[in-house]
C-alpha positions in Angstrom: -71.1 122.7 86.2 -68.3 124.8 84.8 -64.9 124.0 86.2 -62.9 126.6 87.9 -60.2 126.8 85.2 -62.8 127.5 82.5 -64.5 130.2 84.7 -61.2 131.8 85.3 -60.4 131.9 81.5 -63.8 133.4 80.7 -63.5 136.1 83.4 -59.9 136.8 82.4 -60.9 137.1 78.8 -63.7 139.5 79.7 -61.4 141.6 81.9 -58.7 141.9 79.2 -61.3 142.5 76.5 -62.9 145.3 78.5 -59.5 146.9 79.1 -58.8 146.7 75.4 -62.2 148.2 74.6 -61.6 151.1 77.0 -58.0 151.6 76.0 -59.1 151.9 72.3 -62.3 153.9 72.8 -61.2 156.3 75.5 -57.5 156.7 74.7 -56.3 155.6 71.3 -59.3 156.7 69.2 -59.2 160.3 70.6 -55.4 160.3 70.4 -55.7 159.7 66.6 -58.5 162.3 66.2 -61.5 160.2 66.5 -64.4 160.3 68.9 -64.0 159.3 72.5 -66.3 156.5 73.8 -68.4 157.2 76.9 -69.6 153.7 78.0 -69.9 154.8 81.6 -72.2 157.7 80.5 -74.4 155.2 78.6 -74.4 152.9 81.7 -75.4 155.9 83.9 -78.2 156.9 81.5 -79.5 153.4 81.5 -79.5 153.2 85.3 -81.3 156.5 85.5 -83.9 155.5 83.0 -84.5 152.0 84.4 -84.2 152.7 88.2 -84.7 156.5 88.4 -81.3 157.0 89.9 -77.6 156.7 89.1 -75.8 156.3 92.5 -72.1 157.3 92.5 -70.0 154.5 91.1 -72.9 152.4 89.9 -72.4 153.3 86.2 -68.7 152.2 86.4 -69.7 149.0 88.1 -72.4 148.3 85.4 -69.9 148.9 82.6 -67.3 146.6 84.2 -69.7 143.9 85.0 -71.2 144.0 81.5 -67.7 143.6 79.9 -66.2 141.2 82.4 -69.3 139.0 82.9 -72.2 139.5 80.5 -70.5 140.0 77.2 -67.8 137.3 78.0 -70.4 134.8 79.0 -72.4 135.7 75.9 -69.4 134.6 73.7 -68.6 131.5 75.8 -72.2 130.2 76.3 -74.1 131.5 73.3 -72.2 132.9 70.3 -69.4 130.3 70.0 -71.4 127.2 70.9 -74.2 128.3 68.5 -71.8 128.9 65.7 -70.1 125.5 66.3 -73.5 123.8 66.2 -74.7 125.6 63.0 -71.6 126.4 61.0 -68.8 124.2 62.6 -66.2 125.0 59.9 -66.6 128.8 60.3 -63.4 130.2 61.8 -63.8 131.6 65.3 -62.4 135.0 64.1 -65.4 135.5 61.8 -67.7 134.6 64.6 -66.0 137.1 66.9 -66.4 139.9 64.3 -70.1 139.1 64.0 -70.5 138.9 67.7 -68.8 142.3 68.1 -71.3 143.8 65.6 -74.1 142.2 67.6 -72.7 143.8 70.8 -72.6 147.1 69.0 -76.2 146.8 67.9 -77.2 145.9 71.4 -75.3 148.8 73.0 -76.1 151.5 70.4 -79.6 150.5 69.3 -81.2 148.6 72.2 -79.6 150.3 75.2 -78.8 153.8 73.8 -82.0 154.1 71.7 -84.7 151.8 73.0 -83.8 152.1 76.7 -82.4 155.6 77.2 -84.1 157.4 74.3 -81.1 158.6 72.3 -81.2 158.6 68.5 -80.7 155.1 67.0 -76.9 154.4 66.9 -76.4 157.8 68.5 -77.2 159.5 65.1 -74.4 157.8 63.2 -71.8 160.3 64.4 -68.1 159.7 65.0 -68.8 157.9 68.3 -70.9 155.3 66.4 -68.0 154.1 64.4 -65.5 154.1 67.2 -68.0 152.1 69.2 -68.3 149.6 66.3 -64.6 149.0 66.2 -64.4 148.9 69.9 -67.0 146.2 70.2 -65.4 144.2 67.4 -62.0 144.6 69.2 -63.7 143.4 72.5 -65.1 140.3 70.8 -61.9 139.4 69.0 -59.8 139.8 72.2 -62.2 137.8 74.4 -62.7 135.1 71.7 -58.9 134.8 71.1 -58.2 134.3 74.8 -61.0 131.7 75.2 -59.9 129.9 72.1 -56.2 130.0 73.0 -56.8 128.6 76.5 -59.5 126.1 75.6 -62.6 127.5 77.2 -65.4 125.5 75.6 -69.0 125.2 76.3 -70.7 122.3 74.4 -74.4 122.4 73.6 -76.2 119.3 74.7 -76.8 117.0 71.7 -79.9 115.1 71.3 -79.6 111.3 71.0 -80.5 110.1 67.5 -82.2 106.8 67.0 -80.6 104.4 64.6 -83.1 102.4 62.7 -83.0 98.7 63.3 -82.0 96.5 60.3 
């Protein structure tokens, strides 16, 4: 069972990382002349394709829940524990960048292409690269917060038999 403190750290990390992603992708990138991200548009297209409808507010809710819960839990319970088990000396920052790229592939290939039917990676237009940096930023922010505040999930270790002498 996850303790309340750890759950709070994970949710806080997800919330702040989602705000960072949105601030970068919807405000800073366009301010500097780059494409503007539309994660709510992708969430709405996904809802429409999967359920046949996109009720008012549902796409915003899906976007927020994905960032605050799903992606944050993915870092906490899958990416970081797996990295610690396989490559324990790899810095968390490297893992976060790789995780951000994986999130980008999931969002722009799996969801945008395979689920909603857009071109793979949205045709490698300007939005593609803003999305890449946005997902990396998300993962670095979430990872940093969880690392800084000690949110850890340990994979169960198998008992190893010691041969008798």
